[in-house]
C-alpha positions in Angstrom: 62.6 -76.7 14.8 59.6 -76.6 16.9 56.3 -76.4 15.2 53.9 -73.7 16.3 50.6 -74.9 17.7 47.8 -73.5 15.6 45.7 -73.1 18.6 48.3 -70.8 20.2 48.1 -68.2 17.5 45.8 -65.5 18.7 42.8 -64.8 16.6 42.8 -61.5 14.8 40.2 -59.0 16.0 37.3 -58.7 13.8 36.9 -55.4 12.1 34.0 -53.3 13.5 30.9 -53.2 11.4 30.2 -49.8 9.8 27.3 -48.0 11.5 24.0 -48.6 9.8 22.5 -45.6 8.1 19.5 -44.5 9.9 16.4 -44.4 7.8 15.4 -40.9 6.9 12.2 -39.8 8.3 9.8 -38.3 6.0 9.1 -34.7 6.7 5.6 -34.2 7.6 3.7 -31.4 6.0 2.4 -30.2 9.4 5.1 -27.5 9.7 4.4 -26.0 6.3 0.7 -26.1 7.0 1.1 -24.2 10.3 3.3 -21.7 8.5 0.7 -21.1 5.9 -2.0 -20.8 8.5 0.0 -18.2 10.3 0.7 -16.3 7.1 -3.0 -16.3 6.2 -4.0 -15.2 9.7 -1.5 -12.3 9.3 -3.0 -11.3 5.9 -6.5 -11.4 7.3 -5.5 -9.3 10.3 -3.8 -6.8 8.0 -6.3 -6.6 5.2 -9.7 -6.8 6.9 -9.4 -3.4 8.6 -8.3 -1.9 5.3 -11.3 -3.4 3.4 -13.7 -2.3 6.2 -12.3 1.2 6.1 -12.6 1.3 2.3 -16.2 0.1 2.5 -17.1 2.8 5.0 -15.4 5.5 3.0 -17.5 4.6 -0.1 -20.9 4.8 1.7 -21.8 8.4 0.8 -23.6 8.6 -2.5 -22.4 9.3 -5.2 -19.6 6.8 -4.6 -16.2 8.4 -4.0 -17.6 11.6 -2.8 -15.5 11.4 0.4 -12.3 11.1 -1.8 -13.4 14.0 -4.0 -13.9 16.2 -0.9 -10.5 15.1 0.5 -8.6 16.0 -2.6 -10.4 19.3 -2.8 -9.3 20.3 0.7 -6.1 22.3 0.5 -5.1 21.3 4.0 -4.8 17.7 3.0 -1.8 18.2 0.7 -0.4 20.9 2.9 -0.3 18.9 6.1 0.8 15.7 4.3 3.7 17.4 2.6 4.7 19.1 5.8 4.8 15.7 7.6 6.8 14.0 4.8 9.4 16.8 4.8 9.7 16.7 8.6 10.0 12.9 8.4 12.9 13.1 5.8 14.7 15.7 7.9 14.2 13.5 11.0 15.7 10.5 9.2 18.7 12.6 8.1 19.3 14.0 11.6 18.9 10.5 13.2 21.4 8.9 10.8 23.9 11.7 11.4 23.6 11.1 15.2 23.1 7.4 15.4 25.5 5.9 12.9 28.7 7.6 14.2 27.6 6.8 17.8 26.9 3.2 17.2 30.0 2.8 15.1 32.3 4.4 17.7 30.7 2.3 20.5 31.3 -0.9 18.6 34.9 0.1 17.6 36.3 1.8 20.7 33.8 1.9 23.6 32.1 -1.6 23.8 31.7 -1.1 27.6 29.3 1.8 27.0 27.0 -0.2 24.8 24.6 -1.2 27.6 24.3 2.5 28.6 23.7 3.6 25.0 21.1 0.9 24.6 19.4 2.0 27.8 19.3 5.6 26.6 17.9 4.7 23.2 14.9 2.7 24.7 13.9 5.6 27.0 11.3 6.8 24.5 9.4 3.6 25.1 9.1 4.6 28.8 8.7 8.3 28.6 5.3 9.3 27.0 5.3 11.8 24.1 3.2 14.2 26.1 5.9 14.4 28.8 8.5 15.0 26.2 6.6 17.8 24.5 5.7 19.5 27.8 9.4 19.4 28.7 10.4 20.9 25.4 7.8 23.7 25.8 8.8 24.4 29.4 12.5 24.7 28.5 12.4 26.5 25.2 9.6 29.0 25.9 11.8 31.2 28.1 15.2 32.7 28.0 18.0 32.2 27.1 16.8 30.2 24.1 13.2 30.9 23.0 12.1 28.6 20.2 8.4 28.3 20.7 7.7 31.9 19.7 8.6 31.4 16.0 7.6 28.9 13.4 11.3 28.1 12.6 12.0 27.4 16.3 8.9 25.2 16.6 9.9 23.3 13.5 13.3 22.7 15.1 11.7 21.5 18.3 9.4 19.0 16.5 12.3 17.6 14.5 14.3 17.2 17.7 11.3 15.5 19.4 10.9 13.1 16.4 14.6 12.3 16.4 14.2 11.2 20.1 11.2 9.1 19.2 13.1 7.4 16.4 16.0 6.4 18.7 14.8 2.8 19.5 14.1 1.9 15.9 17.0 3.6 14.2 19.6 2.5 16.8 18.5 -1.1 16.8 18.5 -1.2 13.0 22.0 0.3 12.7 23.4 -1.8 15.5 22.2 -4.9 13.8 23.8 -3.9 10.6 27.1 -3.2 12.3 27.0 -6.6 14.0 26.8 -8.3 10.6 30.2 -7.0 9.5 33.7 -6.8 10.9 33.9 -3.1 11.8 37.5 -3.3 13.0 38.8 -5.0 9.9 37.0 -2.5 7.6 38.4 0.4 9.6 41.9 -0.9 9.6 41.8 -1.6 5.9 40.5 1.9 5.2 43.1 3.5 7.5 45.9 1.6 5.8 44.9 3.2 2.5 45.0 6.7 4.1 41.3 7.3 4.7 40.2 9.7 7.4 37.3 9.2 9.7 34.7 11.1 7.6 35.7 9.1 4.6 35.5 5.8 6.5 32.0 6.6 7.7 30.7 7.9 4.3 32.5 5.5 1.9 32.9 2.3 4.0 30.3 2.2 6.8 27.3 3.8 5.2 27.3 1.6 2.1 27.3 -1.6 4.2 24.5 -0.3 6.3 22.1 0.3 3.4 19.5 -2.3 4.4 19.7 -1.4 8.1 19.3 2.3 7.4 16.3 1.7 5.1 14.6 -0.4 7.9 15.1 2.4 10.4 14.0 5.0 7.9 10.7 3.2 7.1 9.8 3.0 10.8 10.7 6.6 11.4 8.7 7.9 8.4 5.6 5.9 9.5 5.9 7.3 13.1 6.3 10.9 11.9 3.4 10.9 9.5 0.9 9.5 12.0 2.1 11.2 15.2 -0.5 13.4 16.9 0.5 14.5 20.4 3.8 16.4 19.8 2.6 18.1 16.6 -0.7 19.1 18.3 0.9 20.7 21.4 3.5 22.5 19.3 0.7 23.8 17.0 2.4 22.5 13.8 0.4 21.9 10.6 1.1 18.2 10.6 -1.0 15.3 9.2 -1.9 13.7 12.5 -3.7 16.7 14.0 -5.4 17.3 10.6 -7.0 13.8 10.6 -8.1 14.3 14.2 -9.7 17.7 13.4 -11.3 16.3 10.2 -12.9 13.5 12.3 -14.6 16.1 14.5 -16.3 17.8 11.5 -17.0 15.1 8.9 -17.9 11.4 9.2 -16.6 9.7 6.1 -13.6 11.8 5.0 -11.3 10.6 7.8 -11.6 7.1 6.5 -10.6 8.2 3.0 -7.8 10.3 4.3 -6.4 7.4 6.3 -6.4 5.1 3.2 -4.8 7.7 1.0 -2.1 8.4 3.6 -1.5 4.7 4.0 -1.0 4.3 0.2 1.2 7.4 0.0 3.3 6.2 2.9 3.9 2.8 1.2 4.8 4.6 -2.1 7.3 6.7 -0.2 8.8 3.6 1.3 9.1 1.9 -2.1 10.8 5.1 -3.4 13.3 5.0 -0.6 14.0 1.3 -1.3 14.6 2.0 -5.0 16.8 5.0 -4.2 18.8 2.9 -1.7 19.6 0.3 -4.4 22.6 2.1 -5.8 25.0 0.5 -8.3 28.0 1.4 -6.2 30.4 -1.4 -5.2 29.7 -2.8 -1.8 32.6 -4.1 0.1 31.8 -6.1 3.2 34.1 -8.1 5.5 32.2 -10.5 7.7 33.4 -11.3 11.1 34.3 -14.7 12.4 31.5 -17.0 13.2 
């Protein structure tokens, strides 16, 4: 038997060394510091005008006289209630128009999405004064005369505000629809025998609660403070009332602005609380 030469045996390959763990870098506090500085700058930008307005409204002696005069004015509550009611009607009409449209575009007509998005951003391009003049020109003559009556003018102002709310309401609803699998939800509901109205009301709307509230907040704020359309349609809205008050009195407009600001925030909080229902929320997320 021949003996094997030890030198002829090939050397086994050495096992690769495990990669060395990289030392963790300590996170610097610079990022958090910048974030806090931005937050503080935003608070200052938001609060300083409010504090200055409050200080100006308290100048007449005795203190708080401007607020007493504001609450004693019957037009204050009348115009504010009118604007809030118009805002709520505008929100309801916008939801009835935007939610089915955005849902159907995402489900069946995705190619029309760029066109729908272009139409919804047109209020950013067309000034409100052009919109209101067009409404007055069209609906002040036959066959449909709406500017001659209060009910017709109220219909026109709601329609104009619905158009102004398109960019905010559609973007909010479309973002909410993008966060869920619309097709799977629809197929699951149809497999259980649900019809289209039931799908929209019981399946789509509950999943759009946060998105709907976001669009509703913006719409309500726009309606309460809008001046041009309400002024040309001669509606007893809150925006024209503040402008008229500023022409007659120096300090009351500041108090009215602060009061309306607080009431608007209270209304938004109320909408948030009402939107937090205890109903079961079923959401199917899409593939990521």
